[in-house]
C-alpha atoms as one frame of an Amber mdcrd trajectory, in Angstrom:
protein
 150.310  84.444 131.152 149.951  88.248 130.730 153.517  88.872 129.636 153.181
  85.568 127.316 149.952  86.781 125.948 151.436  90.312 125.215 154.395  88.452
 123.319 152.403  86.648 121.113 150.859  89.907 119.359 154.679  91.233 119.230
 155.300  93.092 122.691 157.951  92.463 124.568 156.832  93.908 127.924 160.091
  91.973 129.860 162.171  93.568 127.703 160.547  96.996 128.232 160.609  96.199
 131.778 164.587  95.421 132.089 164.818  98.954 129.929 162.542 100.660 132.652
 160.069 101.726 130.244 157.289  99.310 131.530 156.395  98.245 135.294 153.919
  95.967 135.776 152.185  95.465 139.270 149.544  93.557 140.249 147.279  94.313
 143.221 143.696  92.652 144.776 141.338  95.117 145.335 141.891  95.525 149.042
 145.520  96.529 148.186 144.282  99.031 146.034 142.341 100.430 148.900 145.393
 100.111 150.953 147.034 102.153 148.775 144.510 104.733 148.757 144.892 105.167
 152.304 148.426 105.596 152.316 148.892 107.808 149.430 150.411 105.983 146.646
 152.393 103.104 148.284 154.184 100.776 145.477 152.344 102.572 142.294 153.798
 106.078 143.506 157.266 104.831 143.595 156.778 103.001 139.802 155.532 106.074
 138.486 158.296 107.729 139.515 160.910 105.247 139.161 160.268 104.986 135.147
 158.936 108.423 134.774 155.506 107.203 133.871 153.482 109.292 131.657 150.863
 106.680 131.544 149.225 103.982 133.786 146.262 101.457 133.070 144.271 100.134
 135.983 142.732  96.563 134.993 139.919  96.772 136.022 138.261  99.160 138.760
 135.209  96.725 138.552 136.295  94.798 141.450 137.630  97.667 143.367 133.792
  99.199 143.617 132.565  95.576 144.878 134.708  96.349 148.178 132.316  99.119
 148.733 128.617  98.627 149.842 127.486 101.647 150.401 127.191 103.892 147.400
 128.308 106.987 149.160 131.431 105.393 150.420 131.803 104.273 147.017 131.833
 107.427 145.731 133.680 108.925 148.157 136.539 106.122 147.298 136.310 106.685
 143.462 136.554 110.497 144.171 139.860 110.040 145.964 141.204 107.391 143.620
 141.038 110.411 140.617 142.177 112.689 143.104 145.187 110.657 143.372 145.779
 109.759 140.146 145.514 113.802 138.967 148.642 114.396 141.865 150.551 111.770
 139.744 150.026 113.747 136.655 149.368 110.774 134.554 147.148 109.805 131.815
 145.483 107.014 132.987 143.080 104.037 131.316 141.061 102.338 133.122 138.688
  99.386 132.132 135.453  98.919 133.655 133.172  95.863 133.152 129.616  97.180
 132.014 127.236  95.582 129.541 125.611  98.648 128.125 122.758  98.064 125.541
 123.859  98.993 122.239 122.670 102.396 121.112 121.227 102.833 124.644 124.742
 103.280 126.275 123.801 106.802 127.448 121.200 105.339 130.177 124.456 103.474
 131.829 126.398 106.851 132.471 125.649 106.252 136.431 128.394 104.815 138.438
 130.322 107.739 140.068 133.707 106.936 138.146 132.175 107.521 134.740 131.119
 111.226 135.698 134.745 111.778 136.811 136.721 110.550 133.731 137.623 112.671
 130.380 136.677 110.359 128.142 134.434 106.716 127.740 135.464 104.190 125.040
 133.101 101.328 124.787 134.708  98.077 123.086 131.765  95.537 122.248 131.812
  91.871 120.576 129.043  92.501 118.330 127.472  90.123 116.373 125.338  92.001
 113.484 125.738  89.607 111.125 126.157  85.996 112.625 129.475  86.294 113.310
 131.659  87.906 115.916 132.871  91.540 115.168 134.969  93.326 117.864 133.801
  96.677 117.812 134.529 100.259 119.562 132.696 103.268 120.105 133.494 106.568
 121.862 130.569 107.610 123.990 132.175 110.414 125.642 135.640 112.097 125.197
 135.704 115.894 126.742 137.252 118.764 124.301 137.403 116.432 121.501 135.321
 116.283 118.297 134.726 112.204 117.971 132.662 110.526 116.034 129.276 109.225
 116.905 129.367 105.356 115.192 130.624 102.291 115.997 133.519 100.734 113.950
 134.975  97.324 114.015 139.087  97.126 115.168 141.168  94.041 115.021 144.283
  93.593 117.638 147.273  92.219 116.032 151.206  92.513 115.687 150.825  95.897
 114.149 148.919  96.787 117.648 145.455  97.997 117.448 143.849  98.839 113.949
 140.529 100.644 113.721 138.412  99.980 110.196 136.686 102.790 108.674 133.911
 100.386 107.950 131.062 101.488 110.246 129.072  98.835 111.900 125.194  98.744
 111.773 123.682  96.931 114.746 119.800  96.578 114.982 119.212  96.305 119.123
 116.214  94.300 119.490
């Protein structure tokens, strides 16, 4: 399904995989936990094989659910970040969260959010009755960035961010 959906956007991931420019690995949260215990496993092999510069982990939310104790959850997150730093790759993690528009800074509480260099929030806002995909950069270490919320589209040309600021009145 993932390959088919990306192909509809014009991204032929199967072709990129044949050229060793892309690898897709589907892991359960338990497999991610095991990978941490082993210090890399199949993911590290794949990174070395394609000489990856970037990896995406979608989503880290289910991984966090494996740990009932907050201390153990924090230690696991720190171990994951240590491993990612060792691999020297740019990493994009997705995390499912429901921040309130304009109140997002109050939600920076999980260990994952404290460790990352940047936080980009994606919304599906309804400011005027119709839904608009929107993006906000909440945190980006060492980079000056806009504090506004902008609309964006995903299509055959990739991701296009509008230069129009989205004004949303929180209730």
